[in-house]
C-alpha positions as CSV (number, residue, x, y, z in Angstrom):
1,M,-1.9,19.9,0.6
2,N,-5.4,20.3,2.0
3,N,-8.1,17.0,2.0
4,Y,-11.5,17.5,3.4
5,T,-14.0,15.0,4.5
6,L,-17.3,15.2,6.4
7,V,-18.0,13.2,9.6
8,R,-21.2,11.2,9.0
9,P,-23.2,8.8,11.5
10,E,-21.2,5.7,10.3
11,H,-17.9,7.3,11.7
12,L,-19.2,7.8,15.2
13,N,-18.3,5.9,18.6
14,H,-21.0,4.7,21.3
15,H,-20.8,8.3,22.7
16,G,-21.8,10.2,19.4
17,F,-18.4,11.4,18.6
18,L,-15.9,10.8,15.7
19,F,-14.4,7.1,16.6
20,G,-10.6,7.8,17.0
21,G,-9.6,4.7,14.5
22,V,-11.5,6.8,11.8
23,M,-9.7,9.6,12.4
24,L,-6.1,7.7,12.4
25,K,-7.4,6.0,9.0
26,W,-7.8,9.3,7.4
27,V,-4.7,10.7,8.6
28,D,-2.7,7.8,7.2
29,E,-4.8,8.1,4.1
30,F,-4.5,11.6,3.4
31,A,-0.9,11.7,4.3
32,W,-0.2,8.8,2.0
33,L,-1.8,10.9,-0.8
34,A,0.3,14.0,-0.4
35,A,3.6,11.8,-0.1
36,S,2.7,9.7,-3.2
37,K,1.9,12.9,-5.3
38,E,5.5,14.0,-4.5
39,Y,7.3,11.0,-4.6
40,R,5.7,9.7,-7.9
41,G,6.8,6.2,-8.7
42,C,7.9,5.1,-4.9
43,K,6.1,2.4,-3.2
44,L,5.6,4.0,0.3
45,V,4.4,1.9,3.3
46,T,3.2,3.7,6.6
47,V,6.1,2.9,8.8
48,A,5.1,5.3,12.0
49,M,3.1,7.9,13.6
50,N,4.2,9.9,16.5
51,E,2.2,10.1,20.0
52,I,-1.5,9.9,19.4
53,R,-3.4,11.8,21.7
54,F,-7.3,12.9,20.9
55,S,-7.8,16.3,22.8
56,Q,-11.2,17.4,21.2
57,Q,-14.4,15.7,20.5
58,V,-15.8,15.8,16.8
59,P,-19.4,15.8,16.5
60,N,-21.4,14.5,13.6
61,G,-21.9,16.8,10.4
62,S,-18.2,18.4,11.1
63,I,-16.4,19.3,8.1
64,L,-12.7,18.3,8.7
65,R,-9.7,19.9,7.0
66,F,-6.6,17.8,7.0
67,N,-3.5,20.1,6.5
68,I,-0.4,17.9,5.3
69,M,3.0,19.4,5.2
70,F,6.2,18.0,4.5
71,Y,8.5,17.9,7.5
72,K,12.0,15.9,6.6
73,Q,13.4,13.5,4.7
74,G,15.7,10.6,5.7
75,T,17.3,8.3,3.3
76,S,14.6,6.0,2.6
77,S,11.8,7.7,4.6
78,V,9.8,10.8,4.9
79,T,7.6,12.3,7.4
80,Y,4.8,14.8,7.2
81,D,3.2,17.2,9.8
82,V,-0.6,16.4,9.7
83,T,-3.1,19.1,11.3
84,V,-6.7,18.4,11.7
85,F,-9.4,21.3,11.8
86,S,-12.9,20.9,12.6
87,D,-15.6,23.2,11.1
88,E,-18.6,21.9,13.4
89,P,-22.2,22.7,12.6
90,G,-23.1,26.1,13.9
91,R,-19.8,27.3,14.4
92,D,-18.2,30.5,12.9
93,R,-14.7,29.0,12.5
94,E,-12.5,26.1,12.6
95,K,-10.7,24.6,15.5
96,K,-7.7,22.4,15.7
97,V,-8.6,18.9,16.8
98,F,-5.6,16.8,16.1
99,A,-2.0,16.7,15.2
100,N,0.7,14.1,14.3
101,K,3.8,13.3,12.5
102,I,3.6,10.3,10.1
103,T,6.6,8.5,8.5
104,F,6.6,6.6,5.3
105,V,9.4,4.3,3.9
106,R,10.2,3.6,0.5
107,V,10.2,-0.4,-0.1
108,D,11.0,-2.4,-3.4
109,A,8.9,-5.2,-4.5
110,L,10.0,-7.6,-1.6
111,G,9.5,-5.1,1.1
112,N,12.9,-3.9,1.6
113,K,13.9,-0.4,2.4
114,V,15.5,1.5,-0.6
115,S,16.5,4.9,-0.8
116,L,14.4,7.9,-1.7
117,P,15.7,10.4,-4.4
118,P,16.8,13.6,-3.2
119,R,14.2,16.0,-2.2
120,D,15.2,18.6,-4.6
121,E,15.2,16.3,-7.4
122,I,11.7,15.1,-7.3
123,V,9.0,16.3,-9.5
124,S,6.6,18.4,-8.1
125,W,2.9,17.2,-7.8
126,T,1.8,20.9,-8.8
127,G,3.6,20.6,-12.1
128,D,2.4,19.5,-15.4
129,S,5.3,16.8,-15.7
130,L,4.3,13.4,-15.3
131,Q,7.6,11.7,-15.1
132,S,8.3,9.3,-12.4
133,S,10.6,10.9,-9.6
134,C,11.8,7.4,-8.1
135,P,13.8,5.3,-10.5
136,D,13.2,1.8,-10.3
137,P,15.3,0.4,-7.5
138,S,16.1,-3.0,-9.4
139,R,18.0,-1.2,-12.0
């Protein structure tokens, strides 16, 4: 799944480049969207991000592409690879500016971990079906 956003002045740090916290917010939000589309009906919360390393500056006006791909599933958790590419003003191609893995855990109404359905049983978000892939854990 790909998501896009535009870096605007309100996203910049005091050096005039994208603030790292804004990048992490977008990574969390866009990965959660991908997970929620795949695991319909599951209450998913962020539990972890791998090593966070900012290796490239991102200037104002850049169009960022967040590529989110399924990585692995555990009993109650699911992990996604997130790679961020920047299409900077005046450039003729994108460059990779950030990569990370993010893990979500399924919880019930009380915040307790509950099992995810097997990956081969979930309803694909690209399909026409709107059925829930996550049965109610209280039943």
